[in-house]
N, C-alpha and C positions, 0 to 999 in steps of 0.2 A: 478552590480559591490558594494564590499565591502568598506563602507564608510572609509577613512584612518584615522589614529589617531589623525590628523591635524583636518578633518571635526569634527570627535568627541567630540575634546576639543572645537572647535568653538560652538557645537550646545548644549553641556552641559548644565545643569543650573547654573546661577552666582555662586550659594553656593556651587556646588560639585568642579566646578572651580577654585574655592577662596581656597577651603580644599588643593584640588592638589598641588596648586602654593606654599601654605604654608611650605608645604613640601620641599620645593626647598629652599625657604626665608623666614624667620619669623618676618622678618620687619613688623610691624605693617600697614603700607599703602602698602606694595608690592604687596600684592596678588590683591586686590580691584584694583590697577592702573593696573597693567598688563591686569587683566581679563577686565576692561572695553574699552582696546583696541580691543577685539575681534571684529569681525571676523580678523583671520590673514590669510596672502594669501599663506604663507610659515612658514615650520619648520625655517629656518633662519630668517624671520621678527621676529616670536614671541623671538627666541633666543635674537636677536638683543633688541628689546625691553625690555627683562627682564635684560640683563644686564646694559640697558642704566637706566632703573630706580633704579638698584642696586648703582649704580655709582653716582646717586645724591640723595640717601638719607643722609639725615642729620646724625650726628655724633650718637643721642642718639637712633635712630632705626637700626643703625648697630650694636650698645651697644647691643638692644634686641635679635636683629637677632643671636648674639654672643651667647647666651644662649640656643639655638638649639642645638647647636655643642657640641660633646665632649672633654674633652682634649685631645690631640693628643697621642695615645700609650695606651688611655682607650678607652674599646668596650663600646659603649653605649647598654645602655639594654633596649628591649621591641620591640614592632612591629610597632610604628609609622614609617611613612615614613621617618622621620630625621634620625630615628635610624639605618633603614633597608639601607638607601644610605651613613650613616657615617659609618657603617660598610664594607659596598662593598669599599667604597672610601680609607677609611684605612688599605686596605689589605695587603698594603708593612709591614704594621707594624708586621703582623704575623710570617714574618720570621726573624725577626730583632734577633741579638743578644742580651743576657742576656747585654753585657758592653752597646750596643746603646738603649736598655730600661732603663738602667739605667741613661745613658747621657741625654735621651728624661726626664726622671722625672724630672733631675736637670734642664735642661734648662727652662721647661716649669715651673717650680718654680721660677727660676730667672727671667724670662719673665713675670710672672703673678706680682711679688713683684717690678720689673722696670715700667710697662705697666699699672698696676691694671685692667686687662683682660685677658683673653683667648687669647692663640696664634691661630691664624687660617692661614692655609695653603690649598692651593690645594692638595690636599693628593694621587687624583687619579692618577695612573700609576707612580707615584714617590717611590722611594724607601726609607725605613727607613734613611739609609744612607743623601740622596739628601733631606729630611726633616729635620733633623738634623742641617745640615749644613745650610740650610735656616735659622731656628731659631737661631744659634750662629750668623750669618751674620744678622740677623735683632736686635739681641740686643743692637747692635751700631747706632740703627738710633733713631732720637729725637722724641719724643710724636706726633709731626705734621705729620713727615714723617711717622711712623709707622700707624696712622690711616689711612692713605691714601694707605698704603701698604694693611692694613685689609681689607678697603673697596674694592679695586680692587680685592683681594682674593675673598670676598664674590660674587663679580661679577663674577669672573672665576668660581668658586664652584655653584653660581645659573645657570650659562650656561648649565654647564654639568646636574644639575639635570633637567633644563625645558627640554632639549634635550630627556633627558632620558623617560621622560613624553610619549613624541611622538615614543618610540622605539617599 
């Protein structure tokens, strides 16, 4: 019987596992912390640990992780795991109307001026209109509330990407 993707993940050299995990979340401590928890007994346990580690990251690490994400509505170039994942996750933007694309560009600009960071939202399985509505809703957040939402969105994105490692 062939090894499962989880068996392979558990048995891989730590440097390879950390490299794969950095494609899921670029926060400096994330990959090493999750890799140190091996072996995982199930995919759900691994995903739960990745979410837990993501939610516990201090803000400077969350901010560092944001640098690996493209601005919503912009295609990330290259063949890195982060670029490929971002393109797949933002597929809802590919069919967006010109007016929605323009509103997203304006909203991104407003968000970055207000919060001095990139707008991060779980884009997988969301339409462009849903993401735009979320951007507008979150523009009303306080900086503290927005940091909490960004951290939660990072955890959700990380969970999807970690689960994808085992697909």
